[in-house]
Structures are given as structure tokens and as C-alpha cells.
C-alpha positions as a Python dict, from the first residue, in 0.01 Angstrom:
ca = {
    (1, 'X'): (0, 0, 0),
    (2, 'X'): (-104, 258, -259),
    (3, 'X'): (-444, 266, -428),
    (4, 'X'): (-323, 88, -741),
    (5, 'X'): (-189, -203, -537),
    (6, 'X'): (-506, -208, -326),
    (7, 'X'): (-716, -234, -642),
    (8, 'X'): (-519, -545, -740),
    (9, 'X'): (-569, -682, -389),
    (10, 'X'): (-946, -627, -410),
    (11, 'X'): (-967, -806, -745),
    (12, 'X'): (-783, -1107, -604),
    (13, 'X'): (-1010, -1097, -299),
    (14, 'X'): (-1320, -1094, -519),
    (15, 'X'): (-1197, -1392, -717),
    (16, 'X'): (-1116, -1587, -401),
    (17, 'X'): (-1452, -1519, -230),
    (18, 'X'): (-1656, -1624, -532),
    (19, 'X'): (-1438, -1928, -601),
    (20, 'X'): (-1474, -2038, -239),
    (21, 'X'): (-1853, -2051, -285),
    (22, 'X'): (-1834, -2217, -626),
    (23, 'X'): (-1969, -1906, -801),
    (24, 'X'): (-1831, -1923, -1154),
    (25, 'X'): (-2041, -1677, -1355),
    (26, 'X'): (-2155, -1364, -1171),
    (27, 'X'): (-1962, -1065, -1312),
    (28, 'X'): (-2172, -800, -1133),
    (29, 'X'): (-2105, -961, -795),
    (30, 'X'): (-1734, -997, -874),
    (31, 'X'): (-1728, -628, -967),
    (32, 'X'): (-1896, -535, -638),
    (33, 'X'): (-1644, -731, -429),
    (34, 'X'): (-1354, -595, -631),
    (35, 'X'): (-1473, -233, -615),
    (36, 'X'): (-1611, -153, -268),
    (37, 'X'): (-1329, -52, -29),
    (38, 'X'): (-1378, -255, 290),
    (39, 'X'): (-1150, -25, 490),
    (40, 'X'): (-1396, 264, 448),
    (41, 'X'): (-1662, 66, 634),
    (42, 'X'): (-1437, -63, 913),
    (43, 'X'): (-1296, 272, 1014),
    (44, 'X'): (-940, 362, 1102),
    (45, 'X'): (-698, 107, 1246),
    (46, 'X'): (-630, -63, 1480),
    (47, 'X'): (-876, -331, 1369),
    (48, 'X'): (-1001, -632, 1563),
    (49, 'X'): (-1040, -969, 1390),
    (50, 'X'): (-1311, -1194, 1532),
    (51, 'X'): (-1218, -1548, 1637),
    (52, 'X'): (-1409, -1819, 1823),
    (53, 'X'): (-1216, -1735, 2140),
    (54, 'X'): (-1261, -1357, 2118),
    (55, 'X'): (-1086, -1089, 1914),
    (56, 'X'): (-734, -1061, 1785),
    (57, 'X'): (-586, -711, 1772),
    (58, 'X'): (-433, -651, 1428),
    (59, 'X'): (-107, -461, 1455),
    (60, 'X'): (-83, -380, 1085),
    (61, 'X'): (-236, -58, 954),
    (62, 'X'): (-218, -165, 589),
    (63, 'X'): (-576, -208, 453),
    (64, 'X'): (-467, -510, 250),
    (65, 'X'): (-497, -717, 570),
    (66, 'X'): (-876, -666, 553),
    (67, 'X'): (-908, -850, 221),
    (68, 'X'): (-943, -1200, 357),
    (69, 'X'): (-1236, -1421, 454),
    (70, 'X'): (-1249, -1299, 813),
    (71, 'X'): (-1484, -1105, 1037),
    (72, 'X'): (-1372, -768, 1169),
    (73, 'X'): (-1539, -591, 1459),
    (74, 'X'): (-1775, -300, 1419),
    (75, 'X'): (-1870, -302, 1790),
    (76, 'X'): (-1657, -571, 1953),
    (77, 'X'): (-1814, -528, 2297),
    (78, 'X'): (-2147, -641, 2145),
    (79, 'X'): (-1989, -897, 1909),
    (80, 'X'): (-2122, -702, 1611),
    (81, 'X'): (-1895, -763, 1313),
    (82, 'X'): (-1860, -688, 946),
    (83, 'X'): (-1974, -1033, 834),
    (84, 'X'): (-1797, -1316, 654),
    (85, 'X'): (-1727, -1211, 292),
    (86, 'X'): (-1768, -1561, 149),
    (87, 'X'): (-2100, -1612, 329),
    (88, 'X'): (-2235, -1284, 195),
    (89, 'X'): (-2103, -1369, -150),
    (90, 'X'): (-2322, -1678, -133),
    (91, 'X'): (-2621, -1479, -7),
    (92, 'X'): (-2592, -1197, -258),
    (93, 'X'): (-2541, -1444, -542),
    (94, 'X'): (-2859, -1630, -448),
    (95, 'X'): (-3051, -1304, -398),
    (96, 'X'): (-3001, -1236, -773),
    (97, 'X'): (-3038, -859, -758),
    (98, 'X'): (-3101, -702, -1097),
    (99, 'X'): (-3056, -353, -1237),
    (100, 'X'): (-3343, -124, -1142),
    (101, 'X'): (-3472, -331, -849),
    (102, 'X'): (-3552, -211, -498),
    (103, 'X'): (-3390, -402, -211),
    (104, 'X'): (-3426, -353, 164),
    (105, 'X'): (-3112, -438, 364),
    (106, 'X'): (-3220, -511, 722),
    (107, 'X'): (-2937, -481, 974),
    (108, 'X'): (-2706, -284, 746),
    (109, 'X'): (-2432, -228, 1005),
    (110, 'X'): (-2180, 23, 873),
    (111, 'X'): (-2293, -36, 513),
    (112, 'X'): (-2025, -252, 346),
    (113, 'X'): (-2262, -507, 192),
    (114, 'X'): (-2522, -233, 138),
    (115, 'X'): (-2270, -63, -93),
    (116, 'X'): (-2240, -386, -292),
    (117, 'X'): (-2618, -401, -328),
    (118, 'X'): (-2616, -42, -452),
    (119, 'X'): (-2379, -143, -732),
    (120, 'X'): (-2584, -454, -813),
    (121, 'X'): (-2913, -265, -860),
    (122, 'X'): (-2741, 29, -1033),
    (123, 'X'): (-2839, 397, -1048),
    (124, 'X'): (-3191, 307, -1162),
    (125, 'X'): (-3236, 85, -856),
    (126, 'X'): (-3282, 164, -489),
    (127, 'X'): (-3144, 32, -161),
    (128, 'X'): (-3318, 97, 171),
    (129, 'X'): (-3064, 31, 447),
    (130, 'X'): (-3223, -19, 789),
    (131, 'X'): (-3006, -24, 1103),
    (132, 'X'): (-3141, -41, 1458),
    (133, 'X'): (-2828, 86, 1636),
    (134, 'X'): (-2810, 465, 1620),
    (135, 'X'): (-2430, 485, 1613),
    (136, 'X'): (-2401, 224, 1337),
    (137, 'X'): (-2676, 391, 1136),
    (138, 'X'): (-2485, 720, 1154),
    (139, 'X'): (-2167, 546, 1041),
    (140, 'X'): (-2353, 383, 752),
    (141, 'X'): (-2500, 716, 644),
    (142, 'X'): (-2153, 870, 633),
    (143, 'X'): (-1996, 573, 457),
    (144, 'X'): (-2271, 560, 194),
    (145, 'X'): (-2306, 931, 125),
    (146, 'X'): (-2156, 890, -223),
    (147, 'X'): (-2410, 621, -318),
    (148, 'X'): (-2702, 821, -456),
    (149, 'X'): (-2937, 522, -473),
    (150, 'X'): (-2912, 437, -99),
    (151, 'X'): (-3139, 559, 180),
    (152, 'X'): (-3020, 485, 537),
    (153, 'X'): (-3290, 454, 805),
    (154, 'X'): (-3229, 429, 1181),
    (155, 'X'): (-3522, 205, 1274),
    (156, 'X'): (-3641, -137, 1389),
    (157, 'X'): (-3579, -372, 1099),
    (158, 'X'): (-3869, -595, 1207),
    (159, 'X'): (-4102, -318, 1084),
    (160, 'X'): (-3948, -276, 736),
    (161, 'X'): (-3986, -254, 440),
    (162, 'X'): (-4280, -13, 440),
    (163, 'X'): (-4358, -65, 71),
    (164, 'X'): (-4345, -350, -183),
    (165, 'X'): (-3986, -444, -275),
    (166, 'X'): (-3809, -687, -503),
    (167, 'X'): (-3578, -823, -235),
    (168, 'X'): (-3508, -825, 138),
    (169, 'X'): (-3167, -919, 280),
    (170, 'X'): (-3141, -964, 657),
    (171, 'X'): (-2813, -954, 851),
    (172, 'X'): (-2924, -1066, 1199),
    (173, 'X'): (-3080, -1386, 1329),
    (174, 'X'): (-3446, -1434, 1418),
    (175, 'X'): (-3672, -1724, 1521),
    (176, 'X'): (-3935, -1631, 1258),
    (177, 'X'): (-3943, -1396, 958),
    (178, 'X'): (-4098, -1059, 1039),
    (179, 'X'): (-4434, -1000, 872),
    (180, 'X'): (-4317, -714, 641),
    (181, 'X'): (-4030, -926, 507),
    (182, 'X'): (-4284, -1167, 361),
    (183, 'X'): (-4597, -956, 312),
    (184, 'X'): (-4420, -678, 120),
    (185, 'X'): (-4233, -897, -127),
    (186, 'X'): (-4348, -845, -482),
    (187, 'X'): (-4439, -1151, -688),
    (188, 'X'): (-4100, -1297, -780),
    (189, 'X'): (-3945, -1119, -482),
    (190, 'X'): (-3669, -1283, -278),
    (191, 'X'): (-3594, -1285, 94),
    (192, 'X'): (-3273, -1415, 251),
    (193, 'X'): (-3254, -1428, 630),
    (194, 'X'): (-3085, -1623, 913),
    (195, 'X'): (-3336, -1840, 1102),
    (196, 'X'): (-3228, -1975, 1439),
    (197, 'X'): (-3246, -1957, 1817),
    (198, 'X'): (-3053, -1734, 2061),
    (199, 'X'): (-2730, -1876, 2201),
    (200, 'X'): (-2665, -1888, 2577),
    (201, 'X'): (-2347, -1938, 2777),
    (202, 'X'): (-2281, -2191, 3054),
    (203, 'X'): (-2479, -1985, 3304),
    (204, 'X'): (-2781, -1956, 3077),
    (205, 'X'): (-2716, -1593, 2984),
    (206, 'X'): (-2760, -1483, 2620),
    (207, 'X'): (-2433, -1441, 2432),
    (208, 'X'): (-2582, -1204, 2174),
    (209, 'X'): (-2532, -1458, 1894),
    (210, 'X'): (-2748, -1721, 1728),
    (211, 'X'): (-2733, -2096, 1780),
    (212, 'X'): (-2872, -2371, 1557),
    (213, 'X'): (-2920, -2128, 1271),
    (214, 'X'): (-2939, -2147, 894),
    (215, 'X'): (-2950, -1911, 597),
    (216, 'X'): (-3283, -1944, 413),
    (217, 'X'): (-3399, -1816, 73),
    (218, 'X'): (-3770, -1746, 29),
    (219, 'X'): (-3915, -1669, -316),
    (220, 'X'): (-4269, -1539, -355),
    (221, 'X'): (-4465, -1709, -632),
    (222, 'X'): (-4808, -1637, -780),
    (223, 'X'): (-4936, -1896, -536),
    (224, 'X'): (-4731, -1955, -222),
    (225, 'X'): (-4362, -1935, -142),
    (226, 'X'): (-4062, -2150, -233),
    (227, 'X'): (-3804, -2203, 42),
    (228, 'X'): (-3441, -2321, 24),
    (229, 'X'): (-3185, -2389, 298),
    (230, 'X'): (-2855, -2226, 200),
    (231, 'X'): (-2639, -2360, 481),
    (232, 'X'): (-2560, -2322, 853),
    (233, 'X'): (-2465, -1978, 987),
    (234, 'X'): (-2388, -1784, 1302),
    (235, 'X'): (-2522, -1427, 1318),
    (236, 'X'): (-2570, -1165, 1587),
    (237, 'X'): (-2914, -1206, 1744),
    (238, 'X'): (-3156, -924, 1657),
    (239, 'X'): (-3180, -671, 1940),
    (240, 'X'): (-3555, -623, 1904),
    (241, 'X'): (-3633, -993, 1849),
    (242, 'X'): (-3841, -1155, 2124),
    (243, 'X'): (-3966, -1511, 2101),
    (244, 'X'): (-4108, -1772, 2336),
    (245, 'X'): (-3909, -2047, 2502),
    (246, 'X'): (-4143, -2305, 2344),
    (247, 'X'): (-4078, -2172, 1993),
    (248, 'X'): (-3702, -2170, 2055),
    (249, 'X'): (-3710, -2530, 2177),
    (250, 'X'): (-3924, -2644, 1884),
    (251, 'X'): (-3696, -2477, 1629),
    (252, 'X'): (-3382, -2609, 1797),
    (253, 'X'): (-3534, -2956, 1785),
    (254, 'X'): (-3601, -2924, 1412),
    (255, 'X'): (-3238, -2829, 1349),
    (256, 'X'): (-3115, -3115, 1569),
    (257, 'X'): (-3326, -3361, 1370),
    (258, 'X'): (-3169, -3247, 1041),
    (259, 'X'): (-3336, -3265, 704),
    (260, 'X'): (-3297, -2893, 628),
    (261, 'X'): (-3187, -2958, 270),
    (262, 'X'): (-3524, -3112, 196),
    (263, 'X'): (-3711, -2790, 273),
    (264, 'X'): (-3890, -2661, -38),
    (265, 'X'): (-4179, -2437, 72),
    (266, 'X'): (-4283, -2177, 327),
    (267, 'X'): (-4635, -2193, 469),
    (268, 'X'): (-4742, -1841, 560),
    (269, 'X'): (-5053, -1746, 760),
    (270, 'X'): (-5243, -2061, 673),
    (271, 'X'): (-5324, -2371, 875),
    (272, 'X'): (-5045, -2617, 962),
    (273, 'X'): (-4991, -2910, 729),
    (274, 'X'): (-4889, -3261, 825),
    (275, 'X'): (-4522, -3352, 799),
    (276, 'X'): (-4371, -3005, 813),
    (277, 'X'): (-4004, -2971, 904),
    (278, 'X'): (-4096, -2692, 1146),
    (279, 'X'): (-4448, -2589, 1249),
    (280, 'X'): (-4598, -2291, 1426),
    (281, 'X'): (-4965, -2195, 1420),
    (282, 'X'): (-4928, -1919, 1158),
    (283, 'X'): (-4629, -2038, 958),
    (284, 'X'): (-4408, -2335, 885),
    (285, 'X'): (-4143, -2488, 661),
    (286, 'X'): (-4224, -2795, 452),
}
């Protein structure tokens, strides 16, 4: 498929991903999905498509096969994938990035969705892309070299951002938001992250993925933080994330009990309040 035909394919892909999430009026996001070449960020064929029972080897070497709502492997042996396009369309739409803003992408992988953020904030904006895995960070740096407003950092995403930002977008699952994700949000700043517990197999060994997880939007207000549940998700579990068995069990119990759509506020570093959906000593969801 030549570049002209691929451009048509990308535009159809953009329309389908936004329509699937009910997004009817977000031209900048449609432009990002229709512009960024996914094949650049997945590397040369053969590609591996993720399925619930493992990976399917794709025999085709035509990049048009990549423009569907499917996960493709970045590091299949670790189950690290280029995430679901429709899910990230939902997340980026709700993140509401604006021209000139600074956003920190935690867990940037090879940089596909980072590139979209770069387009959304424009040349006057800035994207800090943090990736823990050295090989993936190097790939992202190469893939994003033409995006002058992106800085790629090989570091522990639990320690970033290092400065106040307008938005934080996290692409791995955790059992609690890292302190900098909350503390370094500007007033009006937005955080989207996957909250959950680590998955285990039949022998009790970690699978590397999340279980009982949801996408959450946090918005910092003049006083306090709004919180919204955006839907269930499955993400790779953060490599540097370490929690306690008690906190995992408590969070799993909250998900099992339901009621996530009633969540409206984050309690952060204050005393627990009665009736919270999920409670820990230093934070909770109401």
C-alpha cells in the first residue's frame, strides 16, 4: 500500500476509533489518530497481535493491517503491547490536552501515543515521555526524534514529573497513584491512570498484567480533587510498583463490590472519611 492509500486508511481508522467511543466532536484528536503512522512505532514486520490466549503472528507485511482496534506487541515475552487504540482515544479525549500545555506521559513505550500528545499540545506545548525500560526508551527516542516538543527520559515513572504540569497520562497499572502524579498537578491539571491489583496465574505467580483494574480521571481543583471512573481496563503492571498484600486485597474487594461509577472525589493525604469506596490511611476514593 502506498503512502496515499495509507493516509486514507489512517483517516478511516481515526473515524472508527472515535466513533467506537462515542466521541463526536474532537477534531484535534481525530487529526492525531489520522496523522501519526502506527507502523513507525511498531517496527518492521513480522508483527504479533495480542489475544487473550497469547499472540497471533501476522503474515502480512502491509502496514494497513495495523489500523484496527487491536494490540500489537512491543515486547511479547513481557506482554508489553502498543495499547488499544479505542481505549487511548477515550483517555486522550478525557485528558483534554490544549495547545501550549505540558503533559508527562508515564510509561511511554515506543512513543505512539506520545506522538499524538505532541500534536495535541502543539509546538508551543511540551511532552515529557518517561519510560522505565531502557530498550523501549531508546526506541521511543528514535521514533520521536522529529517531534521537537518531546523529551524522552529513561527513568522510573513513579518519580515523575519533576515539575508542575498540566496533565499526567499513565500507561501501566498501579495500586495507588504515585505522589508526583498528584502533587505536581497544576490547579486545573488532569491525571489519567489505571488503578488495580496485580494478576496472578493458577500457581500464584504474577502474570505481569493487572486484574480488577479501572481507568480513573483525577482533576485538581482549588480545593481538593475530583475523581471519575472511566471504565474497566487491563494494563501491564508497573515494573517498579510494589504494594502490600493487604492493600491489594482491599482494592480487589472494592472492585468486587462495584459502585465505581459513583466515585466523585479523591482524598489525598488527609484523614479517612466515612463511607469511602476505597480507603487507605493517606488516600481514598469517595
